[in-house]
C-alpha positions, -999 to +999 in steps of 0.1 A: +000+000+000+028+024+009+044+019-025+011+025-043+005+057-023+041+069-032+034+061-069+002+082-067+020+111-051+049+109-075+025+110-105+007+140-090+040+159-084+050+151-120+017+164-134+021+198-117+057+204-127+060+241-139+078+256-168+099+287-165+084+318-180+109+318-209+102+281-217+064+288-216+065+318-239+088+300-263+064+271-266+035+296-269+052+312-298+056+279-316+020+270-309+009+304-322+030+298-354+009+266-360+032+239-345+002+221-329+024+191-319+050+213-300+033+206-266+034+168-270+068+165-252+056+187-224+024+166-219+045+135-219+067+151-192+036+158-172+024+122-176-003+128-201-010+117-237-005+141-266-034+167-267-055+174-297-050+211-307-069+229-335-068+266-344-100+281-358-122+251-356-155+252-375-183+255-349-204+230-368-177+204-363-179+205-325-197+176-309-205+196-277-237+217-280-223+241-254-190+246-271-207+248-305-230+276-291-201+297-277-180+292-308-209+304-330-215+334-307-178+344-310-178+339-348-208+362-352-195+388-328-161+388-345-179+393-379-197+424-365-165+440-350-141+429-377-119+409-353-120+395-318-149+411-299-144+433-268-153+420-233-183+443-233-200+422-260-203+392-238-240+389-231-252+363-206-286+362-222-270+353-256-248+327-240-274+313-216-276+278-232-239+273-223-234+294-192-226+265-169-197+255-192-182+290-196-153+305-177-138+340-181-101+344-177-086+379-173-051+385-187-028+401-162+004+420-170+003+410-207+000+373-199+025+370-170-005+357-151-042+351-155-072+353-131-105+335-132-132+362-133-159+335-136-158+298-132-187+279-148-209+261-124-209+228-144-171+229-145-168+237-108-192+208-100-171+184-120-138+195-104-154+197-070-142+233-065-151+269-076-120+287-086-136+321-092-111+348-082-080+326-082-049+335-101-035+308-123-001+313-107-016+303-074-031+270-086-015+236-083-037+219-109-024+190-131-008+201-164-015+238-157+019+245-173+003+232-206-028+254-202-007+285-195+012+279-228-022+278-247-034+310-230-002+328-239-004+314-275-038+331-278-023+364-267+002+361-295-024+348-320-059+360-311-079+332-328-102+305-314-082+275-301-098+240-295-081+216-271-087+181-260-065+168-232-064+140-207-047+140-173-024+114-162-045+106-131-078+090-140-089+091-104-084+128-101-098+147-132-119+142-162-106+147-197-118+178-213-128+195-245-119+232-242-123+261-266-106+294-259-121+325-275-101+358-272-117+391-263-098+423-272-096+459-262-074+485-278-057+459-299-048+436-270-062+404-257-075+413-222-097+383-215-104+347-227-138+333-228-133+296-223-159+268-229-153+234-213-170+201-214-160+166-202-146+143-229-138+106-230-103+099-217-080+091-245-070+058-229-107+047-230-113+053-267 
């Protein structure tokens, strides 16, 4: 039993290993340039299988009704504004069918950190915690180093980004579909609207 517990703790510590800021931004730059497999070695290092990463997915191709709804909303809003919409265009009434699956992430100091302005109720229920108000830099969540890379990539390239990723620890977290949608003000990404829904674990497909 002791060895099994050690193995569990060892895997957990492996899954939260951070990247330096320089390493993170370098990977974000590669991802922004379209190298969608550049994070595979990082995820292997964190004990997870390679993620699926797609820039500018077609909303109609998304299996999740909630993610399809938010992606269509963003696409229509971007068409009206000629680019990523500002935060003020986020309307809870228009997003109501997907509200439980939506989080809002504020960009701090140009992407040096991020803060959850809103944590969707369905996401919080799945994780067993509401992280509203927390800064990403304060979180010890498995493979957060990978998610920070994707957030920074969207600062460098303000396009929709679809992810599917699976944690190393089946007993701890679900696998997820996640779409990040950038919101801009004065030519800068200041917030990310993130839609999330549970996905089958890659090992179970």
